[in-house]
All heavy atoms as TSV, in Angstrom:
chain	resi	resn	atom	element	x	y	z
A	1	MET	N	N	-6.786	0.155	11.106
A	1	MET	CA	C	-5.990	-0.176	9.944
A	1	MET	C	C	-6.489	0.579	8.711
A	1	MET	O	O	-5.695	1.149	7.993
A	1	MET	CB	C	-6.047	-1.682	9.729
A	1	MET	CG	C	-5.340	-2.117	8.479
A	1	MET	SD	S	-3.578	-2.090	8.634
A	1	MET	CE	C	-3.191	-3.703	8.123
A	2	ILE	N	N	-7.788	0.566	8.489
A	2	ILE	CA	C	-8.328	1.246	7.310
A	2	ILE	C	C	-8.110	2.752	7.405
A	2	ILE	O	O	-7.879	3.423	6.395
A	2	ILE	CB	C	-9.826	0.898	7.079
A	2	ILE	CG1	C	-10.280	1.361	5.698
A	2	ILE	CG2	C	-10.694	1.514	8.158
A	2	ILE	CD1	C	-9.704	0.580	4.569
A	3	GLU	N	N	-8.117	3.279	8.642
A	3	GLU	CA	C	-7.870	4.701	8.819
A	3	GLU	C	C	-6.450	5.055	8.392
A	3	GLU	O	O	-6.215	6.087	7.776
A	3	GLU	CB	C	-8.090	5.111	10.280
A	3	GLU	CG	C	-9.527	5.041	10.712
A	3	GLU	CD	C	-9.917	3.645	11.212
A	3	GLU	OE1	O	-9.022	2.772	11.324
A	3	GLU	OE2	O	-11.108	3.443	11.465
A	4	ARG	N	N	-5.505	4.189	8.703
A	4	ARG	CA	C	-4.114	4.437	8.331
A	4	ARG	C	C	-3.936	4.398	6.810
A	4	ARG	O	O	-3.229	5.216	6.243
A	4	ARG	CB	C	-3.207	3.396	8.989
A	4	ARG	CG	C	-1.747	3.756	8.887
A	4	ARG	CD	C	-0.894	2.802	9.657
A	4	ARG	NE	N	-1.251	2.861	11.064
A	4	ARG	CZ	C	-0.780	2.021	11.962
A	4	ARG	NH1	N	0.043	1.071	11.617
A	4	ARG	NH2	N	-1.133	2.124	13.214
A	5	ILE	N	N	-4.605	3.471	6.163
A	5	ILE	CA	C	-4.536	3.377	4.697
A	5	ILE	C	C	-5.182	4.613	4.078
A	5	ILE	O	O	-4.638	5.209	3.144
A	5	ILE	CB	C	-5.223	2.095	4.198
A	5	ILE	CG1	C	-4.457	0.874	4.685
A	5	ILE	CG2	C	-5.323	2.093	2.681
A	5	ILE	CD1	C	-5.191	-0.433	4.478
A	6	SER	N	N	-6.320	5.012	4.615
A	6	SER	CA	C	-7.014	6.191	4.103
A	6	SER	C	C	-6.168	7.443	4.277
A	6	SER	O	O	-6.051	8.272	3.366
A	6	SER	CB	C	-8.350	6.350	4.829
A	6	SER	OG	O	-8.996	7.505	4.406
A	7	TRP	N	N	-5.554	7.608	5.436
A	7	TRP	CA	C	-4.694	8.757	5.679
A	7	TRP	C	C	-3.516	8.767	4.705
A	7	TRP	O	O	-3.174	9.805	4.140
A	7	TRP	CB	C	-4.184	8.734	7.117
A	7	TRP	CG	C	-3.277	9.898	7.404
A	7	TRP	CD1	C	-3.658	11.144	7.777
A	7	TRP	CD2	C	-1.862	9.915	7.298
A	7	TRP	NE1	N	-2.551	11.944	7.911
A	7	TRP	CE2	C	-1.432	11.213	7.630
A	7	TRP	CE3	C	-0.912	8.962	6.964
A	7	TRP	CZ2	C	-0.101	11.578	7.631
A	7	TRP	CZ3	C	0.423	9.327	6.961
A	7	TRP	CH2	C	0.818	10.618	7.292
A	8	ASP	N	N	-2.900	7.603	4.491
A	8	ASP	CA	C	-1.771	7.500	3.570
A	8	ASP	C	C	-2.185	7.900	2.155
A	8	ASP	O	O	-1.481	8.653	1.477
A	8	ASP	CB	C	-1.210	6.077	3.573
A	8	ASP	CG	C	-0.068	5.915	2.604
A	8	ASP	OD1	O	0.930	6.657	2.711
A	8	ASP	OD2	O	-0.164	5.031	1.725
A	9	MET	N	N	-3.339	7.409	1.708
A	9	MET	CA	C	-3.819	7.757	0.367
A	9	MET	C	C	-4.080	9.259	0.259
A	9	MET	O	O	-3.698	9.890	-0.717
A	9	MET	CB	C	-5.106	7.010	0.029
A	9	MET	CG	C	-4.915	5.596	-0.324
A	9	MET	SD	S	-3.989	5.452	-1.870
A	9	MET	CE	C	-3.549	3.755	-1.753
A	10	HIS	N	N	-4.714	9.824	1.267
A	10	HIS	CA	C	-5.010	11.253	1.227
A	10	HIS	C	C	-3.725	12.083	1.240
A	10	HIS	O	O	-3.562	13.011	0.450
A	10	HIS	CB	C	-5.904	11.651	2.390
A	10	HIS	CG	C	-6.215	13.107	2.425
A	10	HIS	ND1	N	-7.002	13.707	1.470
A	10	HIS	CD2	C	-5.821	14.082	3.271
A	10	HIS	CE1	C	-7.088	14.996	1.743
A	10	HIS	NE2	N	-6.386	15.243	2.825
A	11	ALA	N	N	-2.793	11.706	2.102
A	11	ALA	CA	C	-1.561	12.474	2.247
A	11	ALA	C	C	-0.644	12.353	1.032
A	11	ALA	O	O	0.018	13.318	0.662
A	11	ALA	CB	C	-0.818	12.022	3.499
A	12	ASN	N	N	-0.624	11.193	0.399
A	12	ASN	CA	C	0.371	10.954	-0.642
A	12	ASN	C	C	-0.175	10.841	-2.060
A	12	ASN	O	O	0.605	10.855	-3.008
A	12	ASN	CB	C	1.159	9.687	-0.313
A	12	ASN	CG	C	1.928	9.846	0.966
A	12	ASN	OD1	O	2.756	10.728	1.087
A	12	ASN	ND2	N	1.628	9.011	1.949
A	13	VAL	N	N	-1.480	10.737	-2.211
A	13	VAL	CA	C	-2.030	10.566	-3.555
A	13	VAL	C	C	-3.067	11.636	-3.866
A	13	VAL	O	O	-2.903	12.402	-4.810
A	13	VAL	CB	C	-2.633	9.148	-3.738
A	13	VAL	CG1	C	-3.236	9.003	-5.115
A	13	VAL	CG2	C	-1.565	8.079	-3.517
A	14	THR	N	N	-4.141	11.688	-3.100
A	14	THR	CA	C	-5.231	12.596	-3.463
A	14	THR	C	C	-4.899	14.056	-3.203
A	14	THR	O	O	-5.484	14.936	-3.826
A	14	THR	CB	C	-6.538	12.240	-2.731
A	14	THR	OG1	O	-6.306	12.296	-1.325
A	14	THR	CG2	C	-7.013	10.865	-3.120
A	15	ARG	N	N	-3.981	14.319	-2.326
A	15	ARG	CA	C	-3.571	15.694	-2.068
A	15	ARG	C	C	-2.704	16.227	-3.218
A	15	ARG	O	O	-2.488	17.414	-3.351
A	15	ARG	CB	C	-2.797	15.763	-0.757
A	15	ARG	CG	C	-2.858	17.110	-0.116
A	15	ARG	CD	C	-2.147	17.103	1.199
A	15	ARG	NE	N	-3.048	16.654	2.251
A	15	ARG	CZ	C	-2.664	16.426	3.493
A	15	ARG	NH1	N	-1.414	16.573	3.848
A	15	ARG	NH2	N	-3.524	16.036	4.390
A	16	ASP	N	N	-2.218	15.315	-4.031
A	16	ASP	CA	C	-1.394	15.661	-5.185
A	16	ASP	C	C	-2.326	16.090	-6.317
A	16	ASP	O	O	-2.998	15.274	-6.922
A	16	ASP	CB	C	-0.575	14.431	-5.594
A	16	ASP	CG	C	0.283	14.674	-6.808
A	16	ASP	OD1	O	0.368	15.811	-7.268
A	16	ASP	OD2	O	0.874	13.703	-7.281
A	17	HIS	N	N	-2.370	17.371	-6.635
A	17	HIS	CA	C	-3.326	17.896	-7.609
A	17	HIS	C	C	-2.785	17.942	-9.027
A	17	HIS	O	O	-3.235	18.717	-9.841
A	17	HIS	CB	C	-3.788	19.297	-7.189
A	17	HIS	CG	C	-4.518	19.294	-5.901
A	17	HIS	ND1	N	-5.798	18.813	-5.772
A	17	HIS	CD2	C	-4.138	19.683	-4.660
A	17	HIS	CE1	C	-6.181	18.921	-4.515
A	17	HIS	NE2	N	-5.195	19.444	-3.816
A	18	ARG	N	N	-1.823	17.091	-9.350
A	18	ARG	CA	C	-1.245	17.110	-10.688
A	18	ARG	C	C	-2.059	16.308	-11.694
A	18	ARG	O	O	-1.876	16.449	-12.883
A	18	ARG	CB	C	0.187	16.577	-10.655
A	18	ARG	CG	C	1.120	17.561	-9.959
A	18	ARG	CD	C	2.510	17.054	-9.989
A	18	ARG	NE	N	2.663	16.164	-8.850
A	18	ARG	CZ	C	3.709	15.391	-8.640
A	18	ARG	NH1	N	4.694	15.368	-9.487
A	18	ARG	NH2	N	3.779	14.627	-7.579
A	19	ARG	N	N	-2.932	15.458	-11.238
A	19	ARG	CA	C	-3.714	14.631	-12.158
A	19	ARG	C	C	-5.007	15.331	-12.514
A	19	ARG	O	O	-5.759	15.733	-11.645
A	19	ARG	CB	C	-3.966	13.286	-11.530
A	19	ARG	CG	C	-2.671	12.508	-11.507
A	19	ARG	CD	C	-2.666	11.470	-10.450
A	19	ARG	NE	N	-1.352	10.881	-10.322
A	19	ARG	CZ	C	-0.404	11.385	-9.530
A	19	ARG	NH1	N	-0.616	12.465	-8.849
A	19	ARG	NH2	N	0.760	10.790	-9.450
A	20	LYS	N	N	-5.268	15.421	-13.789
A	20	LYS	CA	C	-6.451	16.145	-14.242
A	20	LYS	C	C	-7.645	15.230	-14.473
A	20	LYS	O	O	-8.764	15.677	-14.572
A	20	LYS	CB	C	-6.128	16.916	-15.516
A	20	LYS	CG	C	-5.071	17.976	-15.277
A	20	LYS	CD	C	-4.972	18.916	-16.424
A	20	LYS	CE	C	-3.838	19.864	-16.233
A	20	LYS	NZ	N	-4.180	21.113	-15.639
A	21	LYS	N	N	-7.409	13.920	-14.575
A	21	LYS	CA	C	-8.498	12.977	-14.842
A	21	LYS	C	C	-8.575	11.944	-13.726
A	21	LYS	O	O	-7.559	11.526	-13.174
A	21	LYS	CB	C	-8.272	12.259	-16.167
A	21	LYS	CG	C	-8.347	13.200	-17.347
A	21	LYS	CD	C	-8.324	12.442	-18.630
A	21	LYS	CE	C	-8.463	13.420	-19.779
A	21	LYS	NZ	N	-8.704	12.760	-21.025
A	22	MET	N	N	-9.779	11.541	-13.412
A	22	MET	CA	C	-9.999	10.550	-12.373
A	22	MET	C	C	-9.296	9.235	-12.712
A	22	MET	O	O	-8.766	8.569	-11.834
A	22	MET	CB	C	-11.499	10.324	-12.178
A	22	MET	CG	C	-11.820	9.350	-11.072
A	22	MET	SD	S	-11.216	9.861	-9.456
A	22	MET	CE	C	-12.460	11.021	-9.002
A	23	SER	N	N	-9.292	8.865	-13.998
A	23	SER	CA	C	-8.653	7.604	-14.389
A	23	SER	C	C	-7.154	7.615	-14.068
A	23	SER	O	O	-6.603	6.602	-13.621
A	23	SER	CB	C	-8.879	7.321	-15.869
A	23	SER	OG	O	-8.361	8.365	-16.670
A	24	ALA	N	N	-6.493	8.743	-14.232
A	24	ALA	CA	C	-5.069	8.849	-13.899
A	24	ALA	C	C	-4.858	8.722	-12.393
A	24	ALA	O	O	-3.912	8.075	-11.937
A	24	ALA	CB	C	-4.506	10.169	-14.407
A	25	LEU	N	N	-5.749	9.323	-11.631
A	25	LEU	CA	C	-5.675	9.215	-10.172
A	25	LEU	C	C	-5.878	7.768	-9.727
A	25	LEU	O	O	-5.162	7.268	-8.858
A	25	LEU	CB	C	-6.723	10.116	-9.525
A	25	LEU	CG	C	-6.802	10.061	-8.008
A	25	LEU	CD1	C	-5.513	10.568	-7.386
A	25	LEU	CD2	C	-7.983	10.876	-7.520
A	26	MET	N	N	-6.825	7.071	-10.334
A	26	MET	CA	C	-7.098	5.685	-9.953
A	26	MET	C	C	-5.919	4.762	-10.260
A	26	MET	O	O	-5.669	3.810	-9.523
A	26	MET	CB	C	-8.374	5.184	-10.636
A	26	MET	CG	C	-9.626	5.900	-10.156
A	26	MET	SD	S	-9.814	5.925	-8.353
A	26	MET	CE	C	-9.980	4.197	-8.010
A	27	VAL	N	N	-5.184	5.046	-11.321
A	27	VAL	CA	C	-3.987	4.256	-11.640
A	27	VAL	C	C	-2.967	4.409	-10.514
A	27	VAL	O	O	-2.370	3.427	-10.064
A	27	VAL	CB	C	-3.393	4.689	-13.003
A	27	VAL	CG1	C	-2.010	4.116	-13.204
A	27	VAL	CG2	C	-4.312	4.270	-14.131
A	28	VAL	N	N	-2.776	5.628	-10.038
A	28	VAL	CA	C	-1.824	5.877	-8.958
A	28	VAL	C	C	-2.295	5.225	-7.663
A	28	VAL	O	O	-1.497	4.630	-6.927
A	28	VAL	CB	C	-1.593	7.393	-8.771
A	28	VAL	CG1	C	-0.695	7.665	-7.588
A	28	VAL	CG2	C	-1.006	7.989	-10.023
A	29	VAL	N	N	-3.572	5.306	-7.375
A	29	VAL	CA	C	-4.122	4.684	-6.166
A	29	VAL	C	C	-3.914	3.168	-6.212
A	29	VAL	O	O	-3.462	2.559	-5.238
A	29	VAL	CB	C	-5.615	5.028	-5.997
A	29	VAL	CG1	C	-6.268	4.162	-4.931
A	29	VAL	CG2	C	-5.780	6.503	-5.656
A	30	ALA	N	N	-4.214	2.548	-7.335
A	30	ALA	CA	C	-4.040	1.093	-7.467
A	30	ALA	C	C	-2.576	0.700	-7.302
A	30	ALA	O	O	-2.262	-0.287	-6.622
A	30	ALA	CB	C	-4.564	0.627	-8.821
A	31	ALA	N	N	-1.671	1.469	-7.886
A	31	ALA	CA	C	-0.240	1.172	-7.762
A	31	ALA	C	C	0.210	1.307	-6.307
A	31	ALA	O	O	0.987	0.483	-5.810
A	31	ALA	CB	C	0.566	2.101	-8.658
A	32	ARG	N	N	-0.292	2.329	-5.629
A	32	ARG	CA	C	0.084	2.535	-4.217
A	32	ARG	C	C	-0.426	1.380	-3.354
A	32	ARG	O	O	0.280	0.893	-2.478
A	32	ARG	CB	C	-0.505	3.855	-3.742
A	32	ARG	CG	C	-0.100	4.224	-2.375
A	32	ARG	CD	C	0.911	5.312	-2.433
A	32	ARG	NE	N	1.261	5.709	-1.080
A	32	ARG	CZ	C	2.413	6.227	-0.781
A	32	ARG	NH1	N	3.301	6.433	-1.708
A	32	ARG	NH2	N	2.690	6.558	0.446
A	33	LEU	N	N	-1.654	0.926	-3.591
A	33	LEU	CA	C	-2.200	-0.197	-2.832
A	33	LEU	C	C	-1.439	-1.487	-3.136
A	33	LEU	O	O	-1.160	-2.281	-2.223
A	33	LEU	CB	C	-3.689	-0.368	-3.119
A	33	LEU	CG	C	-4.596	0.708	-2.531
A	33	LEU	CD1	C	-6.022	0.511	-3.032
A	33	LEU	CD2	C	-4.549	0.702	-1.010
A	34	ASP	N	N	-1.091	-1.716	-4.390
A	34	ASP	CA	C	-0.315	-2.907	-4.752
A	34	ASP	C	C	1.047	-2.906	-4.059
A	34	ASP	O	O	1.499	-3.930	-3.549
A	34	ASP	CB	C	-0.125	-2.999	-6.265
A	34	ASP	CG	C	-1.405	-3.372	-6.992
A	34	ASP	OD1	O	-2.356	-3.859	-6.336
A	34	ASP	OD2	O	-1.451	-3.171	-8.227
A	35	ALA	N	N	1.704	-1.754	-4.040
A	35	ALA	CA	C	3.007	-1.646	-3.385
A	35	ALA	C	C	2.874	-1.896	-1.885
A	35	ALA	O	O	3.698	-2.579	-1.277
A	35	ALA	CB	C	3.614	-0.272	-3.643
A	36	ARG	N	N	1.807	-1.370	-1.296
A	36	ARG	CA	C	1.582	-1.572	0.141
A	36	ARG	C	C	1.319	-3.041	0.443
A	36	ARG	O	O	1.833	-3.591	1.409
A	36	ARG	CB	C	0.403	-0.716	0.602
A	36	ARG	CG	C	0.201	-0.736	2.072
A	36	ARG	CD	C	-0.960	0.143	2.481
A	36	ARG	NE	N	-1.024	0.333	3.888
A	36	ARG	CZ	C	-1.329	-0.623	4.771
A	36	ARG	NH1	N	-1.592	-1.820	4.365
A	36	ARG	NH2	N	-1.361	-0.370	6.064
A	37	ASP	N	N	0.529	-3.706	-0.398
A	37	ASP	CA	C	0.251	-5.127	-0.207
A	37	ASP	C	C	1.521	-5.954	-0.318
A	37	ASP	O	O	1.746	-6.878	0.467
A	37	ASP	CB	C	-0.771	-5.625	-1.228
A	37	ASP	CG	C	-2.170	-5.099	-0.946
A	37	ASP	OD1	O	-2.409	-4.574	0.156
A	37	ASP	OD2	O	-3.021	-5.218	-1.858
A	38	ALA	N	N	2.367	-5.639	-1.282
A	38	ALA	CA	C	3.626	-6.366	-1.460
A	38	ALA	C	C	4.537	-6.174	-0.258
A	38	ALA	O	O	5.172	-7.117	0.216
A	38	ALA	CB	C	4.323	-5.913	-2.736
A	39	GLN	N	N	4.584	-4.967	0.255
A	39	GLN	CA	C	5.416	-4.679	1.421
A	39	GLN	C	C	4.898	-5.428	2.643
A	39	GLN	O	O	5.668	-5.987	3.403
A	39	GLN	CB	C	5.426	-3.183	1.696
A	39	GLN	CG	C	6.279	-2.787	2.879
A	39	GLN	CD	C	6.215	-1.303	3.165
A	39	GLN	OE1	O	5.355	-0.600	2.627
A	39	GLN	NE2	N	7.098	-0.820	3.994
A	40	GLN	N	N	3.591	-5.458	2.825
A	40	GLN	CA	C	3.009	-6.175	3.964
A	40	GLN	C	C	3.248	-7.669	3.857
A	40	GLN	O	O	3.541	-8.329	4.843
A	40	GLN	CB	C	1.513	-5.891	4.062
A	40	GLN	CG	C	1.191	-4.856	5.077
A	40	GLN	CD	C	-0.296	-4.777	5.358
A	40	GLN	OE1	O	-1.119	-4.977	4.478
A	40	GLN	NE2	N	-0.629	-4.469	6.566
A	41	ALA	N	N	3.121	-8.217	2.663
A	41	ALA	CA	C	3.349	-9.652	2.467
A	41	ALA	C	C	4.792	-10.005	2.781
A	41	ALA	O	O	5.064	-11.008	3.437
A	41	ALA	CB	C	2.999	-10.050	1.039
A	42	ALA	N	N	5.730	-9.186	2.355
A	42	ALA	CA	C	7.142	-9.432	2.638
A	42	ALA	C	C	7.401	-9.343	4.133
A	42	ALA	O	O	8.116	-10.170	4.703
A	42	ALA	CB	C	8.010	-8.433	1.877
A	43	SER	N	N	6.806	-8.371	4.784
A	43	SER	CA	C	6.974	-8.205	6.222
A	43	SER	C	C	6.416	-9.412	6.976
A	43	SER	O	O	7.026	-9.909	7.916
A	43	SER	CB	C	6.274	-6.926	6.676
A	43	SER	OG	O	6.356	-6.774	8.065
A	44	LEU	N	N	5.264	-9.881	6.563
A	44	LEU	CA	C	4.651	-11.046	7.203
A	44	LEU	C	C	5.529	-12.281	7.025
A	44	LEU	O	O	5.749	-13.037	7.969
A	44	LEU	CB	C	3.258	-11.305	6.627
A	44	LEU	CG	C	2.499	-12.492	7.211
A	44	LEU	CD1	C	2.259	-12.287	8.706
A	44	LEU	CD2	C	1.188	-12.698	6.480
A	45	LEU	N	N	6.067	-12.475	5.846
A	45	LEU	CA	C	6.945	-13.624	5.605
A	45	LEU	C	C	8.197	-13.551	6.458
A	45	LEU	O	O	8.680	-14.570	6.953
A	45	LEU	CB	C	7.319	-13.711	4.121
A	45	LEU	CG	C	6.199	-14.136	3.184
A	45	LEU	CD1	C	6.664	-14.058	1.737
A	45	LEU	CD2	C	5.726	-15.541	3.511
A	46	LEU	N	N	8.741	-12.375	6.651
A	46	LEU	CA	C	9.930	-12.227	7.486
A	46	LEU	C	C	9.619	-12.546	8.939
A	46	LEU	O	O	10.436	-13.138	9.634
A	46	LEU	CB	C	10.494	-10.808	7.367
A	46	LEU	CG	C	11.155	-10.486	6.040
A	46	LEU	CD1	C	11.545	-9.008	6.000
A	46	LEU	CD2	C	12.375	-11.354	5.797
A	47	ARG	N	N	8.440	-12.167	9.399
A	47	ARG	CA	C	8.061	-12.450	10.787
A	47	ARG	C	C	7.744	-13.922	10.992
A	47	ARG	O	O	8.062	-14.495	12.015
A	47	ARG	CB	C	6.856	-11.612	11.192
A	47	ARG	CG	C	7.226	-10.210	11.584
A	47	ARG	CD	C	6.030	-9.482	12.127
A	47	ARG	NE	N	5.498	-8.716	11.003
A	47	ARG	CZ	C	4.239	-8.456	10.787
A	47	ARG	NH1	N	3.337	-8.875	11.609
A	47	ARG	NH2	N	3.865	-7.757	9.741
A	48	VAL	N	N	7.109	-14.556	10.014
A	48	VAL	CA	C	6.665	-15.935	10.168
A	48	VAL	C	C	7.742	-16.917	9.727
A	48	VAL	O	O	7.813	-18.025	10.233
A	48	VAL	CB	C	5.362	-16.164	9.356
A	48	VAL	CG1	C	4.921	-17.611	9.416
A	48	VAL	CG2	C	4.263	-15.266	9.901
A	49	GLY	N	N	8.614	-16.518	8.835
A	49	GLY	CA	C	9.616	-17.392	8.249
A	49	GLY	C	C	10.441	-18.198	9.250
A	49	GLY	O	O	10.483	-19.428	9.183
A	50	PRO	N	N	11.130	-17.577	10.222
A	50	PRO	CA	C	11.968	-18.346	11.133
A	50	PRO	C	C	11.190	-19.362	11.968
A	50	PRO	O	O	11.677	-20.438	12.253
A	50	PRO	CB	C	12.590	-17.269	12.037
A	50	PRO	CG	C	12.572	-16.048	11.203
A	50	PRO	CD	C	11.308	-16.154	10.378
A	51	ALA	N	N	9.963	-19.054	12.354
A	51	ALA	CA	C	9.162	-19.999	13.134
A	51	ALA	C	C	8.853	-21.246	12.316
A	51	ALA	O	O	8.810	-22.348	12.846
A	51	ALA	CB	C	7.862	-19.328	13.594
A	52	ARG	N	N	8.643	-21.103	11.026
A	52	ARG	CA	C	8.379	-22.267	10.188
A	52	ARG	C	C	9.590	-23.173	10.112
A	52	ARG	O	O	9.483	-24.377	10.141
A	52	ARG	CB	C	8.002	-21.817	8.780
A	52	ARG	CG	C	6.604	-21.347	8.651
A	52	ARG	CD	C	6.269	-21.178	7.191
A	52	ARG	NE	N	4.979	-20.550	7.050
A	52	ARG	CZ	C	4.594	-19.878	6.023
A	52	ARG	NH1	N	5.397	-19.712	4.992
A	52	ARG	NH2	N	3.419	-19.327	5.971
A	53	ARG	N	N	10.772	-22.598	9.987
A	53	ARG	CA	C	11.986	-23.413	9.878
A	53	ARG	C	C	12.260	-24.176	11.156
A	53	ARG	O	O	12.766	-25.268	11.130
A	53	ARG	CB	C	13.166	-22.501	9.529
A	53	ARG	CG	C	13.121	-22.058	8.104
A	53	ARG	CD	C	14.365	-21.283	7.746
A	53	ARG	NE	N	13.960	-20.182	6.901
A	53	ARG	CZ	C	14.108	-18.910	7.161
A	53	ARG	NH1	N	14.729	-18.525	8.264
A	53	ARG	NH2	N	13.667	-17.995	6.338
A	54	ALA	N	N	11.905	-23.589	12.307
A	54	ALA	CA	C	12.172	-24.233	13.582
A	54	ALA	C	C	11.206	-25.388	13.847
A	54	ALA	O	O	11.531	-26.314	14.568
A	54	ALA	CB	C	12.064	-23.200	14.700
A	55	ALA	N	N	10.064	-25.353	13.246
A	55	ALA	CA	C	9.045	-26.377	13.523
A	55	ALA	C	C	9.301	-27.672	12.821
A	55	ALA	O	O	10.094	-28.070	12.185
A	55	ALA	CB	C	7.680	-25.875	13.088
């Protein structure tokens, strides 16, 4: 799992050489992780949601 996150960050954030300051890069990294967490939480709720209603 961590390898997939690391690969995603490298492919989509750190490989992007448009940021000249580390602080700007860290803002993008944090936003990408937040978006990924939100997507995972939504996915988990969709998978678990129907089982809760049936119980």
